[in-house]
C-alpha positions in Angstrom: -9.0 -26.1 2.8 -12.1 -27.4 4.5 -15.0 -25.1 4.9 -18.0 -25.1 7.1 -20.8 -24.3 4.7 -24.5 -24.2 5.1 -24.9 -27.8 3.9 -22.7 -29.0 6.8 -25.3 -27.8 9.3 -28.2 -29.6 10.7 -31.2 -27.2 10.5 -34.2 -29.5 10.4 -35.9 -30.4 13.7 -36.7 -33.8 12.3 -33.0 -34.5 11.8 -32.4 -33.6 15.5 -35.2 -35.8 16.6 -33.8 -38.7 14.7 -30.3 -38.2 16.2 -31.8 -38.0 19.7 -33.8 -41.3 19.2 -31.1 -43.4 17.4 -27.8 -42.0 18.4 -24.5 -43.6 19.6 -23.1 -41.5 22.4 -19.6 -40.3 23.4 -19.2 -38.0 26.4 -17.0 -36.4 28.9 -15.4 -33.1 29.9 -18.7 -31.2 29.8 -19.8 -32.3 26.3 -21.8 -35.2 24.9 -21.6 -36.1 21.3 -24.5 -37.9 19.6 -24.0 -39.5 16.2 -26.2 -41.4 13.7 -25.7 -42.3 10.0 -27.2 -40.0 7.4 -27.9 -40.2 3.7 -26.8 -36.8 2.5 -23.3 -37.9 1.5 -21.3 -35.9 4.0 -21.1 -35.3 7.8 -23.3 -32.6 9.3 -23.1 -30.8 12.6 -25.9 -29.7 14.9 -25.4 -27.8 18.2 -27.7 -28.0 21.3 -26.0 -25.6 23.7 -28.1 -25.3 26.8 -28.8 -21.8 28.2 -29.2 -23.5 31.6 -25.5 -24.5 31.4 -24.0 -21.3 29.9 -26.2 -18.4 31.0 -24.3 -15.7 29.1 -24.8 -15.5 25.3 -21.1 -14.6 24.7 -20.0 -17.8 26.4 -22.5 -19.9 24.5 -21.3 -18.3 21.2 -17.7 -18.8 22.1 -18.3 -22.5 22.7 -20.2 -22.8 19.4 -17.3 -21.2 17.5 -14.8 -23.6 19.1 -17.0 -26.6 18.3 -17.6 -25.5 14.7 -14.0 -24.8 14.0 -12.9 -28.1 15.5 -15.5 -29.9 13.4 -14.4 -28.0 10.3 -10.8 -29.3 10.8 -11.9 -32.9 11.3 -14.8 -33.2 8.9 -12.8 -35.1 6.3 -12.2 -37.8 8.8 -15.9 -38.6 9.3 -18.2 -41.0 7.5 -21.7 -39.8 6.4 -23.0 -39.1 9.9 -25.1 -36.4 11.7 -23.4 -35.2 14.8 -25.1 -33.3 17.6 -23.0 -31.7 20.4 -24.8 -31.2 23.7 -23.5 -29.4 26.8 -23.4 -30.9 30.3 -23.6 -29.0 33.6 -19.8 -29.1 34.2 -19.0 -27.2 30.9 -18.5 -24.0 32.9 -15.4 -25.4 34.5 -13.6 -25.9 31.2 -11.1 -23.6 29.6 -10.8 -23.2 25.9 -7.7 -25.5 25.8 -9.6 -28.2 27.7 -12.5 -27.9 25.3 -10.2 -28.3 22.3 -8.6 -31.4 23.9 -11.9 -32.9 24.8 -13.2 -32.4 21.2 -10.1 -34.0 19.8 -10.7 -37.1 22.0 -14.4 -37.1 21.1 -13.7 -36.9 17.3 -11.3 -39.8 17.6 -14.0 -41.9 19.4 -16.6 -40.9 16.8 -14.2 -41.9 14.0 -13.7 -45.3 15.5 -17.5 -45.8 16.0 -18.2 -44.8 12.4 -15.2 -45.7 10.2 -15.1 -43.8 6.9 -15.9 -46.1 3.9 -13.4 -45.8 1.1 
């Protein structure tokens, strides 16, 4: 069973800056996924959910829960990469099901950009 532990999170602002500077991008359906290789030995997730796009805290928190759960289910498919998920202005038009489907497509694209080394 995969867990989403503290080590799977990106907490350091320098790590976020590195991802924003050097990242490969995948986007669509209200989300943009930025990825860059890391040296920690496992994939990590960072969230940058804009208050401008989702004004209510309960909606932002719901989205974060969906993203974290989706990442948890797919983390074994990823190489050693840092992933930052950003929102876009059209995120408010998406239902939970649409978000799950969009994340599935994005994770597939990320997996093809960064194939896992055996």
